[in-house]
C-alpha positions as CSV (number, residue, x, y, z in Angstrom):
1,M,0.0,0.0,0.0
2,L,3.0,2.2,0.1
3,I,3.0,3.5,-3.6
4,P,-1.0,4.0,-3.7
5,G,-0.6,5.9,-0.2
6,I,2.2,8.1,-1.6
7,I,0.2,8.9,-4.7
8,I,-3.1,9.6,-3.0
9,V,-1.1,11.9,-0.6
10,F,0.5,13.7,-3.5
11,A,-2.8,14.2,-5.1
12,V,-4.5,15.5,-2.0
13,L,-1.6,18.0,-1.5
14,S,-1.8,19.2,-5.0
15,C,-5.3,19.9,-4.7
16,I,-5.0,21.9,-1.4
17,V,-2.0,23.8,-2.8
18,S,-3.8,24.4,-6.2
19,I,-6.9,26.0,-4.2
20,K,-4.8,28.1,-1.8
21,G,-2.9,29.4,-4.8
22,Y,-6.0,30.0,-6.8
23,E,-7.5,31.9,-3.6
24,Y,-4.4,34.0,-3.2
25,W,-4.3,35.2,-6.7
26,N,-7.9,36.0,-6.9
27,E,-8.2,37.4,-3.6
28,S,-11.5,35.6,-3.0
29,S,-12.6,32.3,-1.3
30,S,-13.2,29.6,-3.7
31,D,-16.8,27.9,-3.5
32,T,-17.4,24.2,-3.5
33,V,-17.8,23.9,-7.5
34,Q,-14.5,25.8,-7.8
35,M,-12.7,23.8,-5.5
36,V,-13.8,20.5,-7.3
37,A,-12.8,22.2,-10.7
38,I,-9.4,23.3,-9.2
39,C,-8.8,19.7,-8.0
40,V,-9.6,18.2,-11.3
41,I,-6.9,20.5,-12.8
42,A,-4.6,19.5,-10.2
43,V,-5.2,15.7,-10.8
44,G,-4.9,16.3,-14.4
45,V,-1.3,18.0,-14.0
46,L,-0.5,14.8,-11.9
47,G,-1.5,12.5,-14.7
48,F,0.3,14.6,-17.3
49,S,3.5,14.7,-15.4
50,E,3.4,11.1,-14.6
51,P,6.6,10.3,-16.5
52,L,8.6,12.8,-14.3
53,W,7.4,12.3,-10.6
54,L,7.3,8.4,-11.0
55,R,11.0,8.3,-11.1
56,F,11.1,10.0,-7.5
57,L,9.1,7.0,-6.0
58,P,11.1,4.3,-4.2
59,R,12.5,2.2,-7.0
60,D,12.6,-1.3,-5.3
61,T,9.0,-1.0,-4.1
62,L,7.7,0.7,-7.3
63,N,9.3,-2.3,-9.3
64,R,7.1,-4.7,-7.4
65,F,3.9,-2.6,-7.8
66,E,1.7,-2.9,-10.9
67,L,1.2,0.5,-12.6
68,P,-1.4,1.0,-15.3
69,N,-0.3,-0.2,-18.6
70,T,-0.8,3.0,-20.8
71,L,-3.3,3.0,-23.6
72,D,-0.7,3.0,-26.3
73,A,1.4,0.3,-24.5
74,D,3.0,-2.4,-26.9
75,R,3.1,-6.2,-26.1
76,F,6.1,-8.5,-26.7
77,T,6.1,-12.1,-25.9
78,A,9.4,-13.9,-25.0
79,P,10.3,-17.5,-26.1
80,D,9.6,-18.8,-22.5
81,G,5.9,-17.4,-22.6
82,H,6.6,-14.3,-20.6
83,V,4.9,-11.3,-21.7
84,F,6.5,-7.6,-21.7
85,I,4.2,-4.7,-21.8
86,V,6.1,-1.6,-22.9
87,S,4.6,1.8,-22.1
88,T,6.8,4.0,-24.0
89,S,4.9,7.1,-23.1
90,I,6.1,6.8,-19.5
91,L,9.3,4.8,-20.4
92,H,8.1,1.8,-18.3
93,V,8.1,-1.9,-18.8
94,Q,5.9,-4.7,-16.9
95,R,6.4,-8.1,-17.2
96,Y,3.7,-10.8,-16.8
97,G,3.8,-14.8,-16.5
98,S,1.0,-17.3,-15.8
99,E,0.3,-16.0,-12.4
100,G,0.0,-12.3,-13.7
101,F,2.1,-9.4,-12.8
102,E,5.8,-10.1,-11.9
103,N,7.7,-7.1,-12.0
104,G,8.3,-3.7,-13.6
105,F,11.1,-1.4,-14.5
106,F,12.0,2.0,-16.3
107,F,14.1,2.1,-19.4
108,V,16.6,4.7,-20.5
109,G,15.9,7.1,-23.2
110,G,12.6,6.4,-25.0
111,G,11.1,9.1,-27.4
112,K,7.9,9.1,-29.3
113,H,9.3,6.9,-32.0
114,S,11.2,4.2,-29.9
115,S,10.8,0.6,-30.9
116,A,11.3,-2.6,-29.0
117,A,11.7,-6.5,-29.6
118,V,12.7,-9.6,-27.7
119,S,15.8,-11.3,-28.4
120,A,16.0,-15.1,-29.1
121,S,17.5,-15.3,-25.4
122,G,14.5,-13.7,-24.0
123,N,15.8,-10.3,-23.2
124,L,14.0,-7.2,-24.1
125,V,15.7,-4.9,-26.6
126,I,14.8,-1.2,-26.9
127,C,15.9,1.2,-29.6
128,S,15.7,4.7,-28.7
129,S,15.0,7.2,-31.3
130,S,16.2,10.0,-29.3
131,R,19.4,8.5,-28.2
132,R,19.7,6.4,-31.3
133,E,20.9,3.5,-29.7
134,M,20.0,0.0,-28.7
135,I,19.7,-1.0,-25.0
136,T,19.2,-4.6,-23.8
137,Y,17.5,-5.6,-20.5
138,T,17.1,-8.8,-18.7
139,P,13.6,-9.6,-18.0
140,D,14.4,-8.4,-14.4
141,G,15.2,-5.0,-15.7
142,D,18.9,-5.0,-15.6
143,E,20.9,-3.4,-18.4
144,I,23.1,-5.7,-20.5
145,P,26.2,-3.7,-22.0
146,P,27.4,-2.6,-24.1
147,R,24.9,-0.1,-26.0
148,K,24.8,-0.4,-29.7
149,P,23.5,1.5,-32.6
150,C,19.8,0.6,-33.3
151,W,19.7,-3.1,-34.2
152,D,23.0,-3.4,-34.9
153,G,23.9,-7.4,-34.4
154,F,20.4,-7.9,-33.1
155,E,19.3,-11.6,-33.2
156,G,15.7,-12.1,-32.5
157,S,12.4,-12.0,-33.8
158,F,9.5,-9.3,-34.0
159,S,7.0,-12.1,-34.2
160,Y,4.9,-13.5,-31.3
161,Y,5.6,-16.6,-29.4
162,P,2.8,-18.6,-27.8
163,S,2.0,-17.6,-24.1
164,S,-0.4,-18.5,-21.1
165,A,0.6,-15.4,-19.6
166,K,-2.2,-13.4,-17.8
167,V,-2.3,-9.8,-19.0
168,P,-4.8,-7.2,-18.2
169,G,-6.0,-4.4,-20.4
170,I,-4.8,-1.9,-17.9
171,A,-3.9,-3.4,-14.5
172,F,-5.0,-6.4,-12.2
173,N,-4.3,-4.0,-9.4
174,L,-7.6,-2.3,-8.5
175,F,-6.0,0.9,-7.6
176,S,-4.1,1.3,-10.9
177,A,-7.2,0.1,-12.9
178,L,-9.3,2.9,-11.4
179,A,-6.5,5.5,-11.5
180,V,-7.9,6.8,-14.9
181,P,-5.3,10.0,-14.9
182,L,-2.5,7.6,-14.9
183,W,-3.7,5.6,-17.8
184,H,-1.7,7.9,-20.4
185,P,-0.2,11.4,-20.1
186,Y,-2.7,12.4,-22.6
187,V,-5.6,11.3,-20.5
188,G,-4.1,13.6,-17.9
189,I,-4.3,16.4,-20.5
190,M,-8.0,15.7,-21.1
191,I,-8.8,15.8,-17.5
192,L,-6.9,19.1,-16.9
193,M,-8.7,20.7,-20.0
194,F,-12.1,19.6,-18.3
195,G,-11.3,21.3,-15.0
196,V,-10.2,24.5,-16.9
197,A,-13.4,24.5,-19.0
198,I,-15.4,24.0,-15.6
199,L,-13.4,26.9,-14.1
200,K,-13.9,29.2,-17.1
201,D,-17.8,28.6,-17.1
202,L,-18.0,29.7,-13.6
203,S,-16.1,32.9,-14.0
204,P,-18.9,34.7,-15.9
205,R,-21.5,33.5,-13.6
206,K,-19.8,34.9,-10.7
207,R,-19.3,38.3,-12.2
208,E,-23.0,38.4,-12.9
209,V,-24.0,37.7,-9.3
210,P,-24.7,41.3,-7.9
């Protein structure tokens, strides 16, 4: 419960700080609807900035906690039947087996056009477009040196192997499955825009009140 607790506390503190900041700059108290709108904006920012603050959480604990698989995640099956879910938008990988989630880890670099594959030995190979280098990871997330130019000497297949691994659409973990703002940074942006729209809609109404 450490990771969900940290995220919930972070979200609550973001709401409080945002509300106090809004009241300070507008020199007026916020009503209930305004406070809800400001909290929605804060949660949206939390979701949008997920790739940044996730890296400040305890790494060992985080690697054992199932995060939401982002909506644009790619699926790769290893020769032994394990499945890797690569969420490029947050630079994160999760491994699943016959019992479900096993572990997760962050990878270096990334970029919008990163690509990945599984080697013949079952390692995960990621080519970062931003760094223009190929990085190999063990199933546990340990990097295997040396780094090489993308796909230089790669021995593997982009095809899928048969697998009995249990893989969810978003997450088996109930907290992660319900943590909609963390499904993808773009979802965070949409939530943020929704909160801004509510706040802008309230502003003219408050000015009309005598």
